[in-house]
C-alpha positions as CSV (number, residue, x, y, z in Angstrom):
1,X,-17.4,-2.6,-24.1
2,X,-20.0,-0.3,-23.2
3,X,-18.8,3.2,-21.0
4,X,-19.5,5.4,-18.7
5,X,-18.8,9.1,-18.5
6,X,-19.9,10.8,-14.9
7,X,-18.4,14.1,-14.2
8,X,-16.0,14.8,-11.4
9,X,-15.2,17.5,-9.2
10,X,-11.4,18.9,-10.1
11,X,-10.4,18.0,-6.7
12,X,-11.1,14.8,-5.7
13,X,-9.7,13.6,-10.0
14,X,-7.0,11.9,-8.6
15,X,-8.7,10.1,-6.1
16,X,-11.2,9.1,-8.6
17,X,-7.9,8.5,-11.3
18,X,-6.2,6.4,-8.3
19,X,-9.2,4.2,-7.7
20,X,-9.6,3.3,-10.5
21,X,-6.7,2.7,-12.2
22,X,-6.6,-0.2,-8.8
23,X,-9.9,-1.5,-7.5
24,X,-11.1,-2.2,-11.5
25,X,-10.1,-6.0,-10.8
26,X,-10.4,-8.8,-7.9
27,X,-8.2,-11.1,-6.6
28,X,-7.9,-14.9,-5.4
29,X,-9.2,-15.4,-2.0
30,X,-6.2,-17.8,-1.5
31,X,-3.6,-14.8,-3.2
32,X,-1.8,-14.6,0.4
33,X,-2.7,-16.7,3.5
34,X,-2.8,-14.4,6.9
35,X,-0.2,-16.1,8.6
36,X,1.9,-15.6,5.3
37,X,1.4,-11.8,5.4
38,X,2.3,-11.7,9.2
39,X,5.1,-13.4,8.8
40,X,6.6,-11.3,5.8
41,X,5.4,-7.5,8.1
42,X,7.2,-9.2,11.3
43,X,10.5,-9.8,9.1
44,X,10.0,-6.5,7.3
45,X,12.1,-3.8,8.6
46,X,11.2,-0.3,10.2
47,X,11.4,2.2,7.8
48,X,9.7,-0.6,5.3
49,X,6.9,-2.4,7.2
50,X,5.8,1.4,8.4
51,X,5.7,1.8,4.1
52,X,3.7,-1.0,3.8
53,X,0.7,-0.7,6.8
54,X,0.4,3.4,5.4
55,X,0.3,2.1,1.9
56,X,-2.1,-0.1,2.9
57,X,-4.2,2.2,4.8
58,X,-4.6,4.6,2.5
59,X,-5.3,3.2,0.0
60,X,-8.3,2.1,1.7
61,X,-9.6,4.6,2.6
62,X,-9.1,6.1,-1.2
63,X,-6.9,8.5,0.0
64,X,-3.3,9.8,-3.0
65,X,-0.4,9.2,-1.4
66,X,2.3,11.2,-2.2
67,X,5.8,10.1,-1.9
68,X,7.6,12.8,-0.6
69,X,4.5,12.4,2.0
70,X,5.5,8.5,2.3
71,X,8.4,9.5,2.7
72,X,8.0,11.4,5.3
73,X,6.3,8.6,7.4
74,X,8.5,6.4,7.7
75,X,11.5,8.3,8.2
76,X,13.7,8.0,5.5
77,X,14.5,9.9,1.4
78,X,12.0,10.3,-1.6
79,X,14.6,8.6,-3.6
80,X,14.5,6.1,-0.1
81,X,11.1,5.5,-0.6
82,X,12.0,4.8,-4.2
83,X,13.9,2.4,-3.8
84,X,12.1,0.4,-0.7
85,X,8.8,0.3,-2.9
86,X,10.8,-2.3,-5.6
87,X,12.2,-4.5,-2.3
88,X,8.9,-4.8,-1.1
89,X,7.8,-6.3,-4.5
90,X,10.9,-8.5,-4.7
91,X,10.7,-9.7,-0.5
92,X,6.7,-10.6,-1.7
93,X,7.3,-12.2,-4.5
94,X,10.4,-14.3,-2.8
95,X,7.3,-15.6,-0.6
96,X,5.0,-16.7,-2.7
97,X,3.0,-13.3,-2.8
98,X,1.6,-11.0,-5.5
99,X,3.9,-10.7,-7.7
100,X,2.0,-6.6,-7.6
101,X,1.6,-5.2,-4.3
102,X,3.4,-1.3,-4.3
103,X,4.4,1.2,-6.6
104,X,4.8,4.8,-7.9
105,X,2.8,6.3,-10.1
106,X,2.7,10.0,-12.0
107,X,0.2,12.1,-9.5
108,X,-2.0,14.1,-11.3
109,X,-1.2,17.1,-14.1
110,X,1.9,17.1,-12.3
111,X,5.6,17.1,-14.1
112,X,7.8,13.8,-14.5
113,X,10.4,14.8,-11.5
114,X,10.8,15.7,-8.1
115,X,9.2,15.0,-4.9
116,X,5.6,15.4,-5.7
117,X,5.4,14.5,-8.4
118,X,4.7,11.1,-7.5
119,X,2.6,9.0,-5.0
120,X,2.7,5.6,-4.0
121,X,0.0,3.0,-4.6
122,X,-1.5,-0.1,-3.8
123,X,-4.7,-1.8,-4.8
124,X,-6.9,-2.1,-2.4
125,X,-8.1,-5.7,-2.2
126,X,-4.4,-6.5,-1.3
127,X,-4.2,-3.3,0.9
128,X,-7.0,-5.0,2.3
129,X,-5.5,-8.5,2.9
130,X,-2.5,-7.3,4.6
131,X,-5.8,-4.6,6.5
132,X,-7.2,-7.7,7.5
133,X,-5.0,-10.4,8.8
134,X,-1.8,-7.6,10.7
135,X,-5.6,-5.0,12.5
136,X,-6.8,-2.0,11.0
137,X,-5.6,0.5,12.9
138,X,-5.0,4.2,11.3
139,X,-1.3,4.5,12.2
140,X,1.4,1.9,10.9
141,X,2.8,1.3,14.0
142,X,-0.3,0.4,16.0
143,X,-1.2,-2.4,13.4
144,X,2.0,-3.7,13.4
145,X,2.2,-3.8,17.7
146,X,-0.5,-5.9,16.9
147,X,1.4,-8.5,15.6
148,X,3.5,-9.1,18.1
149,X,0.7,-9.6,20.5
150,X,0.1,-13.5,21.3
151,X,-2.4,-14.9,19.7
152,X,-5.1,-17.8,21.2
153,X,-3.5,-20.6,19.5
154,X,0.4,-19.5,21.1
155,X,-0.7,-18.9,24.5
């Protein structure tokens, strides 16, 4: 296996590290169908839905999402975000989705304790599947509103 070394400016190390960790593979196109994603997101409570969609948006834009920032957006505590991550993965597996959709990771050069030490991550291909299913708005609440709009086949 060959390696390539590329210098990365210090201020972009976290973003580049996240990108490389989560985007070096590919996912099968039939991993999780759009209707299944929409049903899944529709069944989530407000905090879980907001966390999932915000994490997907951040992943698609290659933005590091600290747990504390995710908690603020979801309207819960840092510890609740970590619990929601576990619940979301279990719920996705239960409906036949991919086995691993969202995770926490230690932020670059952080100590392993405290709310500013961890980030919420999602593989970019999974984020794109979710965002394609519910719409590409950058506001998670707007994305969910699109789910509530009548579809052509529903009319």
